[in-house]
Kinemage of the C-alpha trace (Angstrom):
@kinemage 1
@onewidth
@group {chain A} dominant
@subgroup {mainchain}
@vectorlist {calphas} color= white
{ca unk a 1} P 0.140 0.055 0.022
{ca unk a 2} L 1.249 3.249 -1.026
{ca unk a 3} L 0.774 6.919 0.294
{ca unk a 4} L 1.200 9.951 -1.432
{ca unk a 5} L 0.282 13.343 0.353
{ca unk a 6} L -1.591 16.144 -1.846
{ca unk a 7} L -2.443 19.653 -0.613
{ca unk a 8} L -5.742 20.574 -2.460
{ca unk a 9} L -5.069 24.384 -2.994
{ca unk a 10} L -8.881 25.252 -3.677
{ca unk a 11} L -9.911 23.365 -0.610
{ca unk a 12} L -6.860 24.481 1.490
{ca unk a 13} L -6.692 20.468 3.190
{ca unk a 14} L -4.477 18.134 3.339
{ca unk a 15} L -5.467 15.192 1.125
{ca unk a 16} L -3.578 11.707 0.948
{ca unk a 17} L -4.026 9.226 -1.535
{ca unk a 18} L -3.275 5.663 -0.719
{ca unk a 19} L -3.443 2.402 -2.747
{ca unk a 20} L -5.072 -0.371 -1.354
{ca unk a 21} L -4.934 -3.286 -3.452
{ca unk a 22} L -6.177 -2.261 -6.896
{ca unk a 23} L -8.155 0.732 -5.543
{ca unk a 24} L -7.180 4.128 -4.940
{ca unk a 25} L -8.308 5.831 -1.824
{ca unk a 26} L -8.490 9.478 -1.905
{ca unk a 27} L -9.224 11.889 1.135
{ca unk a 28} L -8.161 13.192 4.858
{ca unk a 29} L -6.350 11.076 6.817
{ca unk a 30} L -9.231 9.878 8.828
{ca unk a 31} L -11.347 8.948 5.460
{ca unk a 32} L -8.922 6.933 4.288
{ca unk a 33} L -8.505 4.863 7.391
{ca unk a 34} L -12.202 4.383 7.681
{ca unk a 35} L -12.421 3.277 3.821
{ca unk a 36} L -9.471 0.916 3.986
{ca unk a 37} L -10.708 -0.315 7.629
{ca unk a 38} L -14.354 -1.138 5.708
{ca unk a 39} L -12.510 -2.749 2.559
{ca unk a 40} L -10.578 -5.073 5.110
{ca unk a 41} L -13.773 -6.412 6.483
{ca unk a 42} L -15.187 -6.910 3.071
{ca unk a 43} L -12.422 -8.687 1.733
{ca unk a 44} L -12.426 -10.934 4.923
{ca unk a 45} L -16.193 -11.301 5.310
{ca unk a 46} L -17.214 -11.635 1.460
{ca unk a 47} L -14.190 -11.790 -0.854
{ca unk a 48} L -16.521 -11.987 -4.062
{ca unk a 49} L -18.121 -8.556 -3.042
{ca unk a 50} L -14.638 -7.238 -2.686
{ca unk a 51} L -13.630 -8.629 -6.143
{ca unk a 52} L -16.670 -6.218 -7.272
{ca unk a 53} L -15.502 -3.217 -5.533
{ca unk a 54} L -12.071 -3.806 -6.949
{ca unk a 55} L -13.567 -4.257 -10.741
{ca unk a 56} L -16.370 -1.520 -10.280
{ca unk a 57} L -15.000 1.532 -8.086
{ca unk a 58} L -11.183 1.199 -8.529
{ca unk a 59} L -11.073 5.073 -7.079
{ca unk a 60} L -12.567 6.383 -3.846
{ca unk a 61} L -12.896 9.380 -3.225
{ca unk a 62} L -13.864 11.658 -0.101
{ca unk a 63} L -17.042 13.865 -1.372
{ca unk a 64} L -19.845 15.950 -0.237
{ca unk a 65} L -22.227 13.413 -1.304
{ca unk a 66} L -22.545 9.735 -2.008
{ca unk a 67} L -22.324 8.797 -5.858
{ca unk a 68} L -20.656 6.271 -8.566
{ca unk a 69} L -18.963 7.753 -11.707
{ca unk a 70} L -18.868 4.287 -13.450
{ca unk a 71} L -17.897 6.110 -16.806
{ca unk a 72} L -14.995 7.605 -15.415
{ca unk a 73} L -11.878 5.931 -16.218
{ca unk a 74} L -10.875 4.225 -13.696
{ca unk a 75} L -14.655 4.317 -12.352
{ca unk a 76} L -14.782 6.550 -9.370
{ca unk a 77} L -17.110 6.224 -6.163
{ca unk a 78} L -17.507 9.035 -4.079
{ca unk a 79} L -18.166 8.855 -0.335
{ca unk a 80} L -19.970 11.741 1.720
{ca unk a 81} L -19.528 12.277 5.182
{ca unk a 82} L -22.579 10.742 6.459
{ca unk a 83} L -21.544 7.340 4.843
{ca unk a 84} L -18.246 7.777 5.486
{ca unk a 85} L -18.828 8.368 9.396
{ca unk a 86} L -20.978 5.052 9.636
{ca unk a 87} L -19.973 1.890 10.884
{ca unk a 88} L -17.368 0.214 9.435
{ca unk a 89} L -19.861 -3.082 8.669
């Protein structure tokens, strides 16, 4: 797992990028921690579902709302604060 720190000038917040297997996670450190914890649980409990995430949500970003941009290359899932702060499971 690789980690890259990026300063987003428009947001003036410290954003990071982490590679989790074949998935790229982008956001604040706490967001990355929560998403990687959830992906770890998913991979352990349901490897087939984890494979679907790897195939169809290759990039997971922190955002204002939750949604999926399947037409982007790679496909991107944006997770809003309400979802990101929910239970890991």
